[in-house]
N, C-alpha and C positions, 0 to 999 in steps of 0.2 A: 752635663748640667742642664742644657736646654731641653733634652728629652725628658728629664725628670720633671721639669716645670710644666711641660705639655701634659704629662700623665696626671699630675696633681690637679691641673685645671679641668681636665676631662672628668676626673672622679668627682670633683665638686659640682660640676654641671649635672652629672647623672644623679647625684644625691638631691639636688634642688628640684630636678624634674620629677623624681618619684614623690617628693614631698608635696608638690603642687597637685599631682594626679590624685593622691590620697585625700587631699582637702576637698577637691571638687567632687569626688565620688561619695563622700560622707555627708555633703550638705543636703538638706531637705527642702524641696521647693515649697514656697508659701501656699497655704490653703486658700482656694478661691470659693467664696460664698456668694449667695444670691445678692446680698447687700452690697457686694463689691462690684456687681455688674451695673453698667449704666441702665437707667430705667427705660430708656428708649429701645433697648434690645430685648426687653421682657414683653412678649406680645400679650395683649389683653384677650381674655376668652370671650368669643362672640358666638351667638347662635345663628346659624344660617341654614337655609333650606338646602336639601341635596341638590347637587349640580344638575341643571336642566329642569328643575321643578320649581315653579313660582308659587309662593304662598298666596292663597286666595283671600280677599278682604272679608271681614266679618259681615255676614248677611243680616240685614235688619228687616224685620217684618213690619208692614204697615199695621197700625193699631186697628182693631175691628171697630166698626161703628156700633154705637149703642142706642137704644131707644131713648126717647125723652124721659128723664127721670129726676130724682132728687138733686143730683149734682147740677142740674140745669135751673134750679129754682132761684135764680138771682141774675141781676144785670147791673152794670155800672157800679159794682162794689157793694150793692145792696141786695139782701136776700129777703124773700117773703117771710114775714114774721118779725123782722127787725123793728126796733123801737124808733120813735121820732128823734130821740137823742142820737141814735146811730146814723140816721139819715142826715141830720144836721152836721154831725161830725165828719162824715164822708163827703157829702155834696155841698156843705155850706148852707148859708141862708137862701131860701127860695126867692124867686122874683115876686111871688105872691102866695098867700096861704088863706084858705077859707075852710070853714066847717059847716056842714049841712047834714040834715037827716037823710039816711039812706033807707028807703022803704024795703028794698030786698034784704038788707042786712038787719033791719029793724033797730038801728042804732046810729049814732052820729058818725060821720065820716069826714076826715080831714084830708084835703087835697093840697099838695105843695107843687106849684108850677115852677119848672126849670127851663133852661134853654133847649134841652133835648125833648121835653114833653112834660110829664107829670108823674107824681107818686101819690097814691092814696093809702090812707091808714085807717084801720078800725081799732077797736079796743085791744085786739090781740097783736097789733103791729101792722107792718106793711102788708097790704092786701092786693095792690095793683101797681104795676110799673109799666109806663107807656112811653115809647120812643117814636117821635114823628119827624125828626130831622136827621139828615146824614151826618156822618162823622162820629157817631156814638155806638160802639159795638154792643150788641145785645147777646142773647144766648148763643154760644158757640161761634161768636164773632160775627153773627149776622148783622148787617147794617142796612139802613134805608138806602135804596139805590142798587142793591145787589140783584142779580138776575135770579129767576126762579130755580134754574138748574143748580146754581151754586148752593142754594138753601137745601134742596133735596139731597145733594151730595154729602151733606153733613149728617145724614140719618140713614138707617138701613131701610130696605124694602123698596118696592116699585109699585106703580099704580096697578091695580088689579081689575082690568076690564073697564067696561063702560060705567059712567056714574049712575047711582041709583036715582029713584024718583025725586029725591030732594037735591040732587046735583052733587052728591058726595062720591068721590072715588077714593077708596081706602089704600093707604100706602102700606100700613101694617095694622094688625088687629081688626076689630069690627065694632059695630055699634054696641054690642053687648059686653065688650071686654073692658077691664079697668084701664088698660094702656092701649091707646090706638093713635093713629095719625091718618089724616085724610085731606084731600084737596076738595075745595068747593068750586064747582064749575057753574058758570052762567049758562044753564041749559036753555033758557028762554031768550037769550041774546046772542052774543057772538061766540059762545062756548069757551071763552077765555077763563083762566083760573082767577078767582077773586080772593081767595084766602087759602093759606096752608095752616092747618090746625093740628096741634099735638096735645094729647091728654094723658095725664098720669094720675091714677087714683089709688096707687099702691106704693108702699115703702117697706122694704125688707119683708115682703110677703104679707104685710098687714094693710087692710083697706083704710085709706085716709080721705079727707076732703079733697076732691079732685083739683089738680092744678093744670091750667091750660096755657099753652103758648100759641098765640094767634099771630100769623104773619099776613098782613094785608098786602094785596098785589094789585098793581095797576100797570097795564101794558107790559106784562111779564117781568116787572121789577118790583122789589119791595117798597111799599109806601109807608108802612108803619109796623111796629112790633109791640105786642102787648103780652105781658106775663101776669097772670092773675089767678086767684082762688075762685073756683066756680061754686055755685050752689049745689050741694050734694043731692 
């Protein structure tokens, strides 16, 4: 009787073991998707230079210097040709204002005095801008007190030899060209530079009334800046 019981228990155990093995073999493991992965283990795509090769920085080229031209025909927010209304809007009321007859222009001229200097107007608008005090940037940032070399560095060209009989040494162009620039040298005194002058009588290839930028110099430093329309 005891042997029979042992045999029956052994058979039941064998049946249960086979049943468990079949259940485990037929089960399908759960599908793993990208969304199931923790975000920190999904690396971000980055671009890198090949190992041992450093990427060079972007090379920036210095802008080329241009001759005095139309873009320079203004100072202190005022351009040649602007109306009196524009002048008052930008600079405010002047310290003083007077109107007188100009023999060279053959018409009345209005001069507005400001702390930097003055602005003169004819019937066509602003004709002359003059800066005589430091702290007021003129064309290309030139200010009273700047040294001569810093002014020359803002324009192309170099002095071409000895000054002529009138004391002019041209930086670019010549006396017969529409666009030129020259230094005025005190040839009868100490040979110092007295003015740096720039002239532009051409716009987009068309001849126009010449505009001049005159930089007065004392002891190798800017003493005044004047932008004006010249007599053609």
